[in-house]
C-alpha positions as CSV (number, residue, x, y, z in Angstrom):
1,M,31.2,43.3,-11.6
2,P,31.6,39.8,-13.0
3,L,30.1,36.9,-11.2
4,Q,33.2,34.7,-11.7
5,A,33.0,33.2,-8.2
6,N,30.7,30.6,-9.8
7,Q,33.2,29.8,-12.6
8,K,34.0,26.1,-12.5
9,V,37.4,24.6,-12.8
10,P,37.5,22.9,-16.2
11,D,37.8,19.2,-16.8
12,Q,41.1,17.6,-17.9
13,A,40.3,17.6,-21.6
14,F,39.5,21.4,-21.5
15,R,42.7,22.0,-19.5
16,Q,44.9,20.2,-22.1
17,E,43.3,22.0,-25.0
18,L,43.8,25.4,-23.3
19,K,47.5,24.6,-22.6
20,T,47.9,23.6,-26.3
21,L,46.3,26.8,-27.5
22,L,48.4,29.0,-25.3
23,T,51.7,27.5,-26.5
24,E,51.0,28.1,-30.2
25,E,52.7,31.1,-31.9
26,H,50.3,33.6,-33.3
27,S,50.5,36.7,-35.6
28,F,48.4,38.9,-37.7
29,T,47.4,37.3,-41.0
30,D,46.6,40.6,-42.8
31,R,48.7,43.6,-41.8
32,F,46.7,46.1,-43.8
33,E,43.4,45.0,-42.2
34,A,45.0,45.2,-38.8
35,E,46.2,48.7,-39.3
36,V,42.9,50.0,-40.5
37,W,41.2,48.2,-37.6
38,L,43.6,49.6,-35.1
39,K,43.1,53.2,-36.3
40,D,39.3,52.9,-36.2
41,M,39.2,51.1,-32.8
42,S,41.8,53.6,-31.3
43,K,39.4,56.5,-32.0
44,R,36.5,54.6,-30.4
45,L,38.6,53.6,-27.4
46,A,39.9,57.1,-26.9
47,K,36.3,58.3,-26.7
48,R,35.4,55.5,-24.2
49,A,38.6,55.7,-22.1
50,P,40.4,59.0,-22.7
51,H,42.6,58.4,-19.6
52,I,44.4,55.5,-21.3
53,P,47.7,56.7,-22.8
54,Q,47.9,56.3,-26.6
55,D,50.8,53.7,-26.4
56,E,48.8,51.6,-24.0
57,R,45.7,52.0,-26.0
58,F,47.5,50.7,-29.2
59,E,49.1,47.9,-27.3
60,T,45.7,46.8,-25.9
61,L,44.0,47.0,-29.3
62,K,46.9,45.3,-31.1
63,L,46.9,42.4,-28.7
64,A,43.1,42.1,-28.6
65,H,43.1,41.9,-32.4
66,K,46.0,39.5,-32.5
67,Y,44.6,37.0,-30.0
68,A,41.0,37.3,-31.2
69,K,42.1,36.4,-34.7
70,S,44.4,33.7,-33.5
71,Y,41.6,32.1,-31.5
72,K,38.9,32.7,-34.2
73,L,37.0,35.3,-32.3
74,D,35.5,38.6,-33.4
75,P,38.0,41.3,-32.2
76,Q,35.2,43.7,-31.5
77,L,33.5,41.0,-29.3
78,V,36.8,40.8,-27.3
79,L,36.7,44.6,-26.9
80,A,33.1,44.4,-25.7
81,V,34.1,41.8,-23.1
82,I,37.0,43.9,-21.9
83,E,34.7,46.9,-21.6
84,V,32.1,45.0,-19.5
85,E,34.7,43.1,-17.5
86,S,37.1,45.9,-16.5
87,N,36.2,49.1,-18.4
88,F,39.7,48.9,-19.9
89,D,41.4,49.1,-16.5
90,R,44.4,46.7,-16.8
91,F,44.8,46.7,-13.0
92,A,41.2,45.9,-12.2
93,I,40.6,43.3,-9.4
94,S,37.0,42.2,-8.9
95,S,35.4,41.4,-5.6
96,V,36.0,37.7,-6.3
97,G,39.6,38.1,-7.3
98,A,39.5,38.2,-11.1
99,R,42.3,40.2,-12.5
100,G,43.1,42.6,-15.4
101,L,41.4,43.6,-18.6
102,M,39.5,40.4,-19.2
103,Q,39.1,39.6,-15.5
104,I,40.9,36.3,-15.4
105,M,40.5,34.2,-12.2
106,P,43.9,33.3,-10.7
107,F,43.1,29.5,-10.8
108,W,43.6,29.6,-14.6
109,K,47.4,30.0,-14.0
110,E,47.4,26.6,-12.2
111,V,45.1,25.0,-14.8
112,I,47.5,26.1,-17.6
113,G,50.6,25.2,-15.6
114,K,52.1,28.7,-15.5
115,P,51.7,29.8,-11.8
116,D,54.2,32.6,-12.3
117,D,52.3,34.3,-15.1
118,N,51.3,37.9,-14.3
119,L,47.5,38.4,-15.0
120,M,48.0,42.2,-14.9
121,D,50.3,42.0,-17.9
122,I,48.2,43.1,-20.9
123,E,49.4,40.4,-23.3
124,T,49.1,37.6,-20.8
125,N,45.6,38.7,-19.7
126,I,44.2,39.1,-23.2
127,R,45.8,35.8,-24.4
128,Y,44.3,33.9,-21.5
129,G,40.9,35.6,-22.0
130,C,40.7,34.9,-25.7
131,A,41.8,31.3,-25.4
132,I,39.3,30.6,-22.6
133,L,36.5,32.3,-24.4
134,S,37.3,30.5,-27.7
135,L,37.2,27.1,-25.9
136,Y,33.9,28.0,-24.2
137,I,32.5,28.8,-27.6
138,K,33.7,25.5,-28.9
139,K,32.2,23.7,-25.8
140,E,28.9,25.5,-26.4
141,K,28.9,24.5,-30.1
142,K,29.3,28.1,-31.2
143,N,26.5,29.4,-29.0
144,I,28.2,32.7,-28.1
145,T,25.5,33.7,-25.5
146,N,26.1,30.5,-23.5
147,A,29.9,30.8,-23.9
148,L,29.8,34.4,-22.6
149,A,27.8,33.3,-19.6
150,R,30.3,30.5,-18.9
151,Y,33.1,33.0,-19.2
152,N,31.5,35.2,-16.6
153,G,30.6,32.3,-14.3
154,S,26.9,33.0,-14.8
155,Y,25.9,30.1,-17.0
156,G,22.1,30.0,-17.5
157,R,21.6,33.7,-16.9
158,M,21.3,36.3,-19.7
159,K,22.4,39.5,-17.9
160,Y,26.1,39.3,-18.6
161,P,25.8,38.3,-22.3
162,M,23.3,41.1,-22.9
163,K,25.7,43.6,-21.4
164,V,28.4,42.4,-23.7
165,Y,26.1,42.6,-26.7
166,K,25.0,46.1,-25.8
167,A,28.6,47.3,-25.6
168,L,29.3,45.6,-28.9
169,R,26.4,47.3,-30.7
170,K,26.9,50.7,-29.0
171,R,30.7,51.1,-29.4
172,W,32.5,48.5,-31.3
173,K,30.4,47.6,-34.4
174,A,30.0,50.2,-37.1
């Protein structure tokens, strides 16, 4: 399970940038690419989590792709994070209270100024997770390993980033 109990509340500049990111409208830039990607990833996800109904699987993949692209992330990296964080259980709650697919800590709702947001909602959870991860990558000057550790609340340790990279290589990259 994630070590997010150590995740620090961000400073004011980070908070403002996150709020701005989350209010922007996002959409696919290349519909054909998204369709090909969705079909391929759906097959992979069905093998990994056959219990997830097809409609939920497509919704999760569509939103992971949409927000990954919107926040300039690798969509397969986002899927690897989801796998490690929740194993695609949209109702997962960690021992420290992180919620949903990307295991978002509830304090982020206050940081963003949306205390009524539902972190178990697939779109809300993925949107928050992608925005937070993208800002950590920016903060770490594109050092994805350090950004992943920050995301997990385990900055300075390699265990979590290595789990994500292993999932990425094993399941999500061709």
